[in-house]
C-alpha positions in Angstrom: 0.1 -0.1 -0.1 1.0 3.7 -1.1 1.4 6.1 1.8 -0.9 8.1 0.2 -3.4 5.5 0.7 -2.2 4.1 4.1 -2.6 7.9 5.1 -5.8 7.8 3.6 -7.3 4.6 5.0 -5.9 5.8 8.9 -7.4 9.0 8.2 -11.2 8.0 7.6 -13.6 8.8 9.6 -15.0 5.3 10.1 -11.9 4.4 11.9 -13.0 7.2 14.5 -16.6 5.7 15.0 -15.5 2.6 15.3 -13.4 3.3 18.2 -16.1 5.6 19.4 -18.1 2.6 19.0 -15.4 0.3 21.4 -15.4 2.8 23.9 -18.5 2.5 24.5 -17.8 -1.0 25.7 -15.0 -0.5 27.5 -15.3 0.6 31.2 -12.1 1.1 32.5 -10.2 4.4 32.2 -7.1 3.1 31.6 -8.1 0.9 29.0 -9.9 3.9 27.5 -7.3 6.0 27.4 -4.8 3.2 25.7 -7.4 2.8 23.1 -7.4 6.7 22.1 -3.4 6.9 22.3 -3.5 3.9 20.0 -5.7 5.8 17.6 -3.8 9.2 17.5 -0.5 7.2 17.2 -1.4 6.3 13.8 -2.7 9.6 12.7 -0.9 12.7 11.2 -1.0 16.2 13.3 -3.4 17.3 11.8 -6.1 14.9 11.5 -5.4 14.2 15.3 -5.9 17.3 15.8 -9.7 17.2 13.9 -9.7 13.4 15.8 -9.6 14.3 19.1 -12.4 17.3 18.9 -14.9 15.2 17.1 -14.3 12.0 19.9 -15.2 14.8 22.3 -18.6 15.6 20.1 -17.0 19.3 19.6 -17.4 20.3 15.4 -15.4 22.9 16.3 -13.0 24.5 18.8 -14.4 25.7 22.0 -13.3 29.2 21.5 -14.1 30.0 17.6 -17.8 30.6 19.1 -19.1 28.5 15.4 -22.4 26.4 15.9 -23.9 24.2 13.4 -27.2 25.5 14.2 -28.8 21.5 13.8 -30.8 19.8 16.1 -32.7 16.3 16.4 -35.4 17.5 14.1 -33.1 18.8 11.0 -31.2 15.4 11.3 -34.7 13.5 11.3 -35.3 15.5 7.9 -31.6 15.1 6.5 -31.8 11.2 6.7 -34.9 11.4 4.8 -33.3 13.6 2.3 -30.4 10.9 2.0 -32.4 8.5 1.4 -33.6 6.9 4.1 -36.6 6.6 6.6 -37.0 6.9 10.1 -41.0 7.1 9.9 -41.3 3.8 11.6 -38.6 3.8 14.4 -40.0 4.9 17.6 -38.0 7.0 20.2 -37.6 5.1 24.1 -36.3 7.3 27.3 -33.5 4.6 27.6 -33.1 4.7 23.5 -29.8 6.4 22.2 -30.4 9.2 19.5 -27.5 7.7 17.7 -28.4 4.2 17.7 -31.7 5.5 16.3 -30.0 7.2 13.3 -28.2 4.0 12.5 -31.0 1.8 12.3 -32.1 4.4 10.2 -29.3 4.4 8.1 -29.2 0.8 7.3 -30.8 0.3 4.5 -30.6 3.4 3.0 -27.9 3.6 -0.2 -24.4 4.9 0.1 -22.7 6.4 -3.0 -19.6 9.0 -3.1 -16.3 8.8 -1.6 -15.6 7.6 1.8 -15.8 10.2 4.9 -12.9 11.5 6.3 -11.8 13.3 8.9 -10.9 16.6 7.2 -13.7 16.1 4.7 -16.0 16.0 7.7 -14.4 18.8 9.5 -14.6 20.7 6.1 -17.7 19.8 5.6 -18.9 21.1 9.2 -17.1 24.7 8.6 -19.2 25.0 5.5 -22.3 24.1 7.5 -21.7 26.5 10.2 -20.7 29.3 7.4 -24.0 29.1 5.9 -26.3 32.4 7.2 -29.6 34.6 5.9 -32.5 32.9 4.3 -33.1 29.4 3.5 -30.3 28.4 5.8 -31.6 26.2 7.4 -32.8 23.9 4.3 -29.5 24.7 2.9 -27.3 23.4 6.4 -30.1 19.9 5.8 -28.9 19.7 2.4 -25.3 19.7 3.3 -25.8 16.9 6.1 -27.8 15.3 4.2 -24.6 15.3 1.7 -22.3 13.5 4.2 -25.2 11.2 5.4 -25.2 9.7 1.9 -21.0 9.0 1.7 -21.7 7.3 5.6 -22.3 3.9 6.5 -24.8 3.3 9.6 -22.1 3.3 12.0 -20.7 6.3 10.6 -23.7 8.3 10.4 -24.6 7.1 14.4 -21.3 9.3 15.2 -22.4 12.3 12.5 -25.6 12.6 14.3 -24.3 11.9 17.8 -21.3 14.9 16.9 -24.2 17.2 15.4 -26.8 17.4 18.5 -23.3 17.2 21.0 -24.6 14.1 22.6 -21.7 11.2 22.4 -22.7 9.3 25.6 -19.6 6.8 25.0 -17.7 7.6 29.0 -15.2 9.8 27.2 -14.5 13.0 28.7 -11.9 15.5 28.3 -9.9 14.2 31.3 -9.3 10.7 29.9 -8.3 12.4 26.3 -5.6 13.9 28.7 -4.8 10.8 30.1 -4.3 9.4 26.3 -2.1 12.6 25.0 0.1 11.8 28.5 0.8 8.1 26.8 1.2 9.2 23.5 3.3 11.9 24.7 5.4 9.7 27.2 4.9 12.0 29.6 2.8 12.8 32.9 -0.7 13.5 32.9 -0.1 17.1 35.4 1.9 18.0 32.5 -0.9 17.6 29.9 -3.5 18.7 31.6 -1.4 21.8 32.3 -0.8 22.9 29.1 -4.3 22.3 28.3 -5.7 24.8 30.7 -3.6 27.1 29.0 -4.4 26.3 25.5 -8.2 25.8 26.2 -8.1 23.6 22.9 -7.6 19.5 23.1 -7.3 20.0 19.3 -4.8 21.9 19.4 -2.7 20.2 22.2 -3.0 17.2 20.1 -1.2 18.3 16.9 1.3 19.5 19.3 2.3 16.7 21.1 2.0 14.7 17.6 4.3 17.2 15.9 7.1 17.8 19.6 6.1 16.8 22.7 9.2 18.8 24.2 6.7 21.7 23.4 4.3 21.1 26.4 6.7 22.1 28.5 6.8 25.7 27.4 3.6 26.4 26.9 2.0 29.1 29.3 -1.6 31.1 29.1 -1.7 34.1 26.3 -3.0 37.5 26.0 -6.5 37.3 23.7 -6.5 33.2 24.4 -9.1 32.7 26.8 -8.6 30.1 30.2 -11.2 28.0 31.2 -12.9 29.1 34.6 -12.0 27.5 37.5 -15.5 25.9 39.1 -16.7 25.8 42.5 -18.2 22.9 44.3 -21.0 23.4 46.9 -21.5 23.7 50.3 -24.4 24.5 52.8 -23.3 26.9 55.3 -20.7 29.2 55.7 -19.5 26.9 58.6 -18.8 23.9 56.3 -16.5 26.2 54.5 -14.6 27.1 57.9 -14.7 23.4 58.9 -13.3 22.3 55.1 -10.7 24.5 55.4 -9.5 24.9 58.6 -10.4 28.6 59.0 -7.7 29.8 56.5 -10.1 31.2 53.7 -11.4 34.4 52.5 -15.0 34.8 51.4 -16.6 36.8 48.3 -20.0 38.0 47.9 -21.4 35.7 45.1 -22.6 38.2 42.7 -25.8 37.3 40.6 -24.2 38.2 37.5 -22.5 36.9 34.2 -18.3 35.7 34.9 -16.3 37.5 32.5 -12.2 37.2 31.6 -10.9 40.1 30.5 -7.3 40.7 28.6 -5.4 43.3 28.1 -2.7 45.0 26.7 -3.0 48.6 26.8 -5.6 49.7 24.6 -6.5 46.5 23.4 -9.1 44.9 25.2 -11.1 41.7 24.8 -14.3 39.9 26.9 -14.8 36.4 27.2 -17.7 34.6 28.9 -17.2 31.9 30.8 -17.9 29.6 27.9 -14.8 31.0 26.0 -17.3 33.5 23.5 -15.5 37.1 22.7 -18.2 39.2 24.3 -16.2 42.7 23.9 -18.7 44.1 20.8 -21.8 43.6 23.2 -20.3 44.7 26.2 -18.2 48.3 24.8 -19.3 50.0 28.3 -17.2 47.7 30.2 -14.7 47.5 27.8 -14.3 51.5 28.2 -14.9 51.1 32.3 -11.7 48.9 32.0 -9.9 51.5 29.6 -10.3 54.5 31.6 -9.7 52.9 35.3 -6.2 53.2 35.4 -5.8 49.6 35.9 -2.6 47.5 34.7 -1.3 47.9 31.4 -0.6 44.3 30.5 -3.1 41.8 32.6 -5.9 39.0 32.7 -8.6 40.2 35.0 -11.6 37.6 36.2 -14.5 39.3 37.4 -18.3 39.4 37.6 -20.8 41.7 34.9 -23.6 42.4 37.0 -27.3 44.8 36.0 -27.5 47.5 38.3 -29.9 50.1 38.8 -29.4 52.2 41.8 -27.0 49.8 43.7 -28.9 47.7 43.6 -28.2 43.9 41.3 -31.8 43.6 38.3 -33.1 39.9 38.0 -30.3 37.7 35.9 -32.8 37.4 32.8 -32.1 41.2 32.1 -28.5 40.6 32.1 -28.5 38.2 29.8 -30.4 40.6 27.0 -27.1 42.6 26.9 -24.6 39.2 26.2 -27.2 38.1 23.4 -27.2 41.5 21.9 -25.4 42.5 18.6 -27.6 45.1 17.2 -27.8 48.6 18.7 -26.0 47.9 21.4 -25.7 51.2 22.7 -29.5 51.4 22.9 -29.4 48.2 25.2 -26.2 49.9 27.1 -28.2 52.9 28.1 -32.0 50.4 29.0 -29.4 47.6 30.9 -26.6 49.2 32.9 -24.1 46.9 33.9 -21.0 47.0 36.2 -18.1 45.2 36.3 -16.6 44.1 39.5 -13.1 41.6 39.6 -12.5 39.0 41.6 -9.2 37.6 40.4 -5.9 38.1 38.3 -4.6 35.2 35.9 -1.5 37.2 34.8 0.1 40.3 35.2 2.6 41.8 32.5 4.6 38.4 31.7 3.8 37.1 35.0 1.2 34.0 34.6 -0.5 33.4 38.4 -2.4 30.3 37.5 -0.3 28.4 40.2 -0.1 31.5 42.4 -2.0 31.1 46.3 -5.3 32.9 46.2 -3.7 35.6 49.0 -1.0 36.2 46.0 -3.5 36.7 43.0 -5.6 38.7 45.5 -2.9 41.1 46.6 -1.6 41.4 42.9 -5.2 42.3 42.2 -5.3 45.0 44.9 -2.5 46.7 42.6 -3.4 46.4 39.2 -7.4 47.1 39.5 -6.7 51.1 39.5 -10.4 52.5 39.6 -12.0 49.0 39.1 -14.3 47.7 41.3 -13.7 44.8 43.4 -16.3 42.4 44.7 -16.6 42.3 48.4 -13.6 40.5 50.2 -13.0 39.3 53.7 -10.8 37.1 55.8 -12.7 36.6 59.1 -10.6 36.0 62.2 -13.6 33.7 63.5 -16.7 32.2 61.9 -18.8 34.9 63.6 -17.1 37.2 61.1 -17.9 35.0 58.3 -21.5 34.6 58.8 -21.8 38.2 59.6 -20.6 39.1 56.0 -22.7 36.3 54.4 -25.8 37.5 56.1 -24.6 41.3 55.0 -24.0 39.3 51.2 -28.1 38.3 51.0 -29.2 42.0 52.7 -27.5 43.9 49.6 -29.6 41.3 47.5 -26.8 39.2 46.5 -26.7 35.3 46.2 -24.7 34.6 49.1 -20.7 34.0 49.0 -17.5 32.3 47.5 -15.1 30.8 50.5 -11.9 30.5 48.7 -9.1 28.5 50.2 -5.9 30.7 50.9 -3.0 29.0 49.7 -5.4 27.7 46.4 -4.0 27.8 43.0 -6.1 28.8 40.2 -7.7 25.2 38.4 -8.6 26.2 35.0 -11.8 24.0 34.0 -11.6 22.0 37.3 -14.3 22.4 40.0 -11.9 22.3 42.4 -12.1 21.6 46.1 -10.2 24.7 46.8 -13.6 27.0 46.0 -17.0 26.5 47.9 -20.1 28.4 46.7 -22.7 28.9 49.5 -26.4 29.9 48.9 -29.4 31.0 50.3 -30.8 28.3 49.3 -29.7 24.9 48.2 -29.7 25.4 44.4 -28.1 23.4 41.6 -27.5 23.7 37.6 -29.0 21.2 35.9 -29.9 20.1 32.0 -33.1 19.8 30.7 -33.1 16.5 28.7 -36.6 16.0 27.7 -40.3 17.7 28.7 -44.1 16.7 28.4 -47.0 18.0 26.7 -48.9 20.1 29.1 -52.8 19.5 29.8 -55.9 22.3 30.6 -54.2 25.7 31.2 -50.6 24.7 29.9 -52.1 22.8 26.8 -49.9 23.9 23.6 -46.9 23.9 25.4 -43.9 21.6 26.8 -44.1 22.2 30.1 -43.4 19.3 33.0 -39.5 19.5 32.5 -37.0 16.0 32.8 -34.0 17.5 34.6 -30.8 15.5 34.4 -27.3 16.0 36.4 -23.9 15.0 35.3 -21.9 12.2 35.5 -18.0 13.3 35.5 -17.0 9.5 34.8 -19.1 8.4 32.1 -20.3 11.8 30.5 -23.7 10.7 30.7 -27.1 12.9 32.1 -28.5 10.9 34.6 -32.2 12.0 35.3 -33.1 13.6 38.2 -36.6 13.9 38.6 -39.4 16.2 36.6 -41.1 19.4 37.3 -43.5 22.2 35.5 -43.3 24.8 38.8 -41.4 28.2 38.0 -41.8 29.3 34.6 -44.5 32.2 34.1 -46.9 31.6 31.2 -44.3 33.5 28.9 -41.5 31.6 30.0 -43.6 28.2 29.1 -44.1 29.5 25.6 -40.7 30.7 25.3 -39.0 27.3 26.5 -41.0 25.5 23.7 -40.2 26.8 21.0 -36.7 26.7 22.5 -37.1 23.1 22.8 -38.8 21.9 19.9 -36.2 23.6 18.1 -33.9 21.0 20.0 -36.0 18.0 19.5 -34.3 14.7 18.5 -37.8 12.3 19.2 -41.1 12.2 20.8 -43.1 9.3 22.0 -46.6 9.3 24.5 -46.4 12.8 24.8 -42.9 13.3 25.8 -40.2 15.0 23.5 -36.7 14.5 23.9 -34.1 17.1 23.4 -30.4 17.6 22.5 -28.8 18.5 25.8 -28.3 21.7 25.6 -30.8 24.1 28.3 -29.3 24.7 31.8 -31.8 25.7 34.1 -30.9 26.1 38.0 -33.3 24.9 40.2 -34.5 24.8 43.7 -35.4 22.2 45.9 -36.7 21.2 49.3 -34.1 17.9 49.6 -33.0 15.0 47.6 -33.9 11.3 48.1 -32.8 7.9 47.6 -34.8 6.5 44.6 -35.0 3.3 42.8 -37.2 4.7 40.1 -33.7 6.3 38.4 -30.3 4.6 37.5 -28.5 7.8 39.2 -30.8 6.5 42.7 -31.1 9.9 43.8 -34.5 12.0 42.9 -35.1 15.9 43.7 -37.9 16.8 46.2 -40.3 19.6 45.6 -38.2 21.2 42.4 -38.4 24.3 41.2 -37.0 26.5 38.5 -35.4 29.3 39.4 -34.3 30.5 36.3 -32.4 29.8 32.9 -28.6 29.8 33.0 -27.6 30.6 29.1 -23.9 31.6 30.3 -23.5 27.9 31.2 -23.2 24.6 28.8 -24.2 21.0 29.7 -20.5 20.0 30.6 -20.8 22.5 33.7 -23.5 21.2 35.2 -24.1 20.2 39.0 -22.8 16.7 38.9 -24.8 13.5 40.4 -22.4 12.6 42.8 -23.1 16.7 44.5 -27.0 15.6 44.7 -25.8 11.6 46.0 -23.9 14.0 48.6 -26.9 15.5 50.0 -28.9 11.8 50.7 -30.0 11.8 54.3 
């Protein structure tokens, strides 16, 4: 076999689909990492970069902000266009969407050259670029063209990538272990490089070309860093005990987290999902520019919608974040203010490994006139509880407790940060909804909620609720979920797991009904969390920890 033919064979999309199928049938983390490393070893750097992203269900690098804008309903339409017949397939609660696609494609005619990793990548780029009138039909036609060239197993994983639901038990941490094996180095070294790059595909290509480059990878200005995440605690006393009294407290604002990169007059703002928000927040850009803050820095903070010194509802703030036209009018209608709480880089010095106390001192010296969140290093538990009470009285959510010696762990829900809120709420994912009846007839209004299992990547159902939304919110949510529809059976619509909601509940109980073994009691939706992805939802383990 010639070298070109050998390369083409190794780079076929079908090999990736076969790997994903094998991973779904493999339970051990080490064995999964070995399988991925062995697969990547046979690819060149460019193909390996594409393969790693696709294996995690990502059509594009996270920071690019590109979307395919295709849901389950579009996949069904594309299947019919490609010659498949999905009409006789029935969605069941335990069914896998990709498996249904494979069934539908079993007897469909296949035509065209074999799918390659680069071909799939290029097709996704073209689909994401389609806009204007008739764009949905054009995207469906483009997806159908891919499906015509796909075997049933390839169609299965094309569909999974499109709807963002791989369910093969592989998360980014396992891929990091695989890359460490490939590079012949420690997982810690690879993880630190990944935290700086925030792009697993780029990291894979670097390792394929020259693993020695890993040691020199650092955070860079204008390349967003994944935010460190917090675990939950019931009370200030819990955090005090966990950190042996060595902690700082910060007011937890009901805003949207942002990362601000500055070099002189060049300022860019990124969301917690690494999207560039600079054009939507010109008032924040001007605030940073006029604050006499450090000339070269990466700040982290919270943007809060305020009026007369009091926070406005979170949904008001989200209207600003989604605005791309008439931004100045929106800025006047919904004034926002930036409050900084961390410093990740100052000048040429990256501070990720520095303890919290050092980063806070650096922040105080670098922020100039920028407002900082209210902050306290309490001398005793009583002072901490008083600080928490003051945060609630000011209309905020609660406090963040941070260990004084905690470094900054990008993308990790680290034990060094704890969030303490007035009531227990969790961020959960809507995976299905039931059609309502009576006053709610015509709306999807009983939402199936799921928590994330970080070990398997599955979303574990933990309960249902129709409580919380207004009539207008029910109507808006119905339209949103129907656009994400992947199937329907017996009055239940199953959706792409994209909508995250904050849920308040009175407690949890052991449940034989759900595989995760835990169910919510008296759940109520507080608000939508459009600033969070399903990968940032709370975990099934955190809910189990609340069991009596």
